[in-house]
N, C-alpha and C positions, 0 to 999 in steps of 0.2 A: 484533517490530515496533519500528522505530526511532522516536525522538522526532519526527523530521520527518514521517514517515509518519503517526504518530498525530495530530499537529496538523493535517495536511492533510486528514484524514478530514472534519473539520467545516467546512472552508472550501470549500463547493461551490456552484455556481450553482443557481438555483431549479428548473431542469428536473430536476436530479439529485434534489433533495429531493422533487419531485413523484412521481417513479418510486419512490423509496425509501419514501415514505409508502404508496403503492399496494401495494408489496411487503409491508409490515407487515400491511395489511388482508387481502391475499390469503393470507398464511400463517396469519392468525388463523382462516381457514376450516377449517384442518385439525382443530383441536380445539374449534371453537365449539359444535358440536352435542353434544359429550360430556356437559356437565352437564344437558342437557334430554332425554337419551334416555329415562330412566324416566318423565319427565313426558309426553313424546309417547306412550309406550306406554300410560300411564293415560288420557290425555285422548282419544286416538283409538282406544282399545280395540285396540291392536296387540300382537301377540306380540313377544317379544324378538328372534326371528329377523327379523321384518318390520322392526323398528326398526333392527337392525344393518345392514339393506340400505341405509340412508341413507349409510353409509360405502362399501358395495360399489358402488353405482351411481356415486357420485362418483369413486372411485378407479379403477374399471374404465374409465370414459370418459376420465378424465385420462390413464391409461396408454396406451390405444389412440390417443388423439389425439396423444400424443407422437411417434408414428411419422410424422405428417404436418406437425407444426408447423414444422420446419425448411424443408420444401417450401413452406409457405404464406408464412412470414415472408420468405423469400428472394425472393418474387415481389411481395408487396404492401408490403413495407417494415416497419421496426420500429414506427413510431408507429401505423400502421394496425392492426398485429397487436395491440399493447398496447390500443388503444381498443376493438377488437372483443372482446378477452378481457374487459376491464372491463365493457363494455356487456352482454355475456352474463351475467356474474355478477350485475349489478344486476337484470336482468330475471328471472333464475331464482331469485335469493334472494327477490325480492318475491313471486313465485308460490308459493314455499315458505311464506312468511309468511301468505299468503291461503288456503292449502290447507285442505280439510276432511277429508282422508283421508291415511293414511300412504302409500298407493300413489301418490297424486299427489305427495307430497313426494319419494318415491323417484325418480320420473320427473324431477322438476324438479332434484333434486340431480345427476342425470346431465348436464343442461344446464349446471349450475354447473361441473361437472368439465371440460366442454369449454372454457368460458371461462377457467377456471383454467390449463389446459394452454397455451392461447394466450398468456396473460399471463406466467406464470412462465418459459416457455421463451424469452422475449425480454427480460425485465426486466434481467437482469444485464449482457448484452451492451450494452444501452442505457445503463445506468449507467456502464459502462466507457468507452463512446464519448463521453460528455458530461462525465465527472468531471475535476476538476483534482487534481493531486498524484500522478498515476500510477496504474497498475493496482492496486498494493498497497492504496492508500487506498480505491479503489473496491470491492475485494473485502471489505475490513474493514467498510465501510459496508453492503454487501449482507448479510454474515453477521450484523451487528448488527440489521438489519431482520428477517432470518429469525428470530433468537432472540427478539426483542421480540414478533413476531407469534405465534410458537408459545406463548410464555408468556402473552400477554394474551388470546388466543382463549378458553381455558377460563374465565378469570376474568370476562371480559365476558359470556360465555355464562351463567355462574352468576349474575351480578348481574341481567342482564335476564331470565334464566329464572325468577328468583324472582317476577317480575311475571306472566309468561306464557311458555309455550314458544315463542310467536311472536316474542317480544321480540328474541332474538339475530338472527333473520333480518331484522327491520326495522333492527336496528343495522348489519348488513352492508350493506343497501341504502343507508342514509344515508352511511356512510363510503366505500363504493365509488363512489357518485355524486360525492362531493367529490373523490375520487381521479381519476375520469374527467375532471372539469372542469379539475383541476390539470394533468393530463397534456396535455389538449387545448390549454390556454392556454400552458403554460410550456415544453413540450417542442418545441424547434425544431431543425431540421437546419442545415446538411446533414450527413447521416450517411454513413459509408462504404458504398458499394454492395457488396452480396454477390452472388457468382455464384449463379445458380439451383441449388438442391440437387435432385438426382433423387429421385423418389418412392421408388425402391428402395434409397436409400442406407442407411437404418437396418437393413434386412434383410440387406444385404451386410455391414454392420459386425458383426452378430451371428454371422456365420460364423467370425469370428476366435476361435481357441480361448481366448485369455486373457479376452476380453470375455465370451464365452459362460460361462466358469467364474464370473466375477464376477457376471454377471446371474443365474445359477442360485442362487448363494450368497445374493445379495440377495433373491431371491424368497422363500426360506425364512426369511431373517433378518427380512423384512418381516412375515411371519406372526407372529413373536414381538412385533415392534413394535406391530402393530395389535390383537393380543389384549390387550396391556397397555393400550393407549389406548382401544379401543372397547368391550371387554367389561367392564373393571374398574368402570365406574360402577354396574353392576347389583349385584355382591356387596358393594360398599362400603356400600350402603344409606343414603347421605347424601341430603340435599336438593340442589337445584341449586347453591346457594352453597357447600356443603361439597365437592361434586364439583369445582366451579370452582376453589376454593382448592387442592385436592389437585393438580389438573393444572396450576395456575399454578406450584406448586412443581416439578412434573415438567418443565415447559417451561423454567423458569429453570435447573434442573440441566442439561438438555440443551444450552441455549445456552452455559452456562459451559464445559462440557467440549468442545463443538464449536469454540468460538472460541479458547480458551486452553489447555486440557489436551491436546487432540489434537496440536497443533503441538509442544508440549513433549515428548510421548512420541515423536514422529517424529524429534526431534533425537537420540534415544538408541537407537531401535529401528527395524527395517525395517517397511514397511507390512504385509507378510504376518504378521510376528511380532506386531505390535500386534493385528491382527484375530484371530489364533489364541489370543491371551491373553484378549481382551475377550469374544469370543463364548461361551466356556465359562462365564465369570463371569456373563454375561447369562442363560444357561441355568440356572445355579445360583440366580440371583435369582428367576427364574420358578418354580422348584421350591419355593423358600421361600414365595413367594406362594401356591402350591398348598397347602402345609402349613398356613399361617396365614390362609387365606382368610376364615375366620369371625371373625377378630380385626381390627377396622377399623384400629387403630393400626399393627399389623404390616403390613397390606396397604398402607397409605399409605406406610410406610417403603420397602417393596419397590418401589412405583411410582416413588418419587423416586430411589432407587438405580438403578432401571432407566433413568430419564432420564439419569443421569450416564453410564451405559454406552452408551446409544443415541447420545448426542452424539459420543462418540469414534468409534463405528462409522460414523456418517453422514459425518463428515469424511474418515476414512481410506478408506472405500469410494469416495467421490467422487474423491479424488486418485488412487486406484488405477485407476479407469476412465479418467482422463485420460491415463495412461501406458500403457494396455493395447494400443492399436492405433496404426497410422499413418493411420487415417481422420481426417477433421476432427473435432476433439474435441466440438464441439457435436452432431454427428451421433451419435458414440459414446455421449455422455451421454443423448441422447434415446432411443436404442435400448435401452440398459441400463435406463433409467427405466421404459420401457414394460413390460419383463419384470417388474421388481421390484414395480411397482404391482399386477400380477396377484395377487401374494401378499397384498398389503394388502387387495385387493378380496375375496379368498376368506376371509380370516381371521375377520372379525366374525360372519357367519352360521354358519360352522362352529363357532365358539366357543359361540354361543347354542344350537345344536343339541346339542352335547356337554353343556352345562350342564343343559338340559332332560332329557336322557337319563340322565346319570350324576352330576350334582351340580357345584357351583361349582369344585371343585379340578381337574377333568379338563381344562378349557380351558387352564389354565396348564401342565399336564403336556404337552398337545399342543403348546403354544407352545415349551416347553423342548426337546422332541424335534425340532421344526422348526429351532430355532437350532443344535442339535447336527448336524443334516443339513447346514446351512450351513457349520459348522466342518469337517465331513468333506469337503465339496466343495472347500474351500480347501486342506485338507491334502493331498488326493489330487492336486489340480491345481497344487500349489505349484511344480513344475518349470516349468510353462507360465507362471508368474507371476514368474519370477526377474527379468525385465527391469524390472518396476515397482518393485523394490527398488533397482535399480542406477541409476535415473534420478531426478534431482531435478526436480520439477515447476517449469517456468518460470512465474513469476507472471503474465506477460503472457498466455501461452496459457491459464493457469488461468481468467482472466477470461472468456474466450470459451467456456468449456466447462463450468463448474460447473453453470450453468443450474438445473435442478431437482434436482441431486444431493443437496442438503441438505434439500429440501422435505418429505421423508417418511421 
């Protein structure tokens, strides 16, 4: 990153800061419920499997909605899509806060996932369209918002969760309402008109062998990601604040490697080489977590080390998807994200079932094996991925396509 680009990041009009702030809050939602999972289970007399479905409903709907967000935003426009997404998050987060049963929260988290998909699938392209200083500055600002949101979410969840499990949900309602007003007032066009995207576009994109390989690998990789994120609060045995601080460290680690370490590695190694190095290390880290699951300090270290590795993988996978096909990159990114979110949706309840049946180590073994399947998928399909190593991603095109690539 050049000095001029670095300084340009912070010289942005108000409408860019409005969307960036909303991005921070939206990404906070990924880890916000983490610290309050045990409290929800206790207060609402829910089983661990039921509690983990809070992630599943959110991620499943987010992923499926990704298949239609390009179609929607290309017809109603960026601002309307952003406001619709933010409005849905406000409504469903409020309903979560007011709920009296875990089943109701599971259902409302699904609505939250729909809002999240509409918002995050449009936010980056909007920032790029309104930012000053070029696409490079816009992408850095977006990645900074991503990292800040992922880090702050668990911390805020822990702080508010110490008062009540409802607290984090009310916190999101307040912050997202502020973001809604900011976007409504500050985001002004005109924006470049997009050609209508066919509803079938994401499905056609997944027929491309390279994108299919990356999507399958990401599905299994996301199982490892969300076992670490969604299951770990239970064996840690901490209160809401302890869990929040642990995953604040995880989020900071993920942000650091996503924004700074991954680009450094990619200057020296090809994309597939980086992934084939980092994935086995992630599997090893998960196996260490399985062995030392009863020692809180060791488990905390494994979680934070996992964050370091996940940050690299998120960035490299995103860049790889951008170069995988000749389809519009926003369409390819949405199609890929829809598949990988299915892995994230399945992982939490499966981990809870394995824990109940076999003990707390087995979910981490399951996650490690899933990550190794992702590694094998990339290794077997590497010949189909040669072109992603031969092409340097154009930063202007990158802006239009990352979308949700780093969001989970």
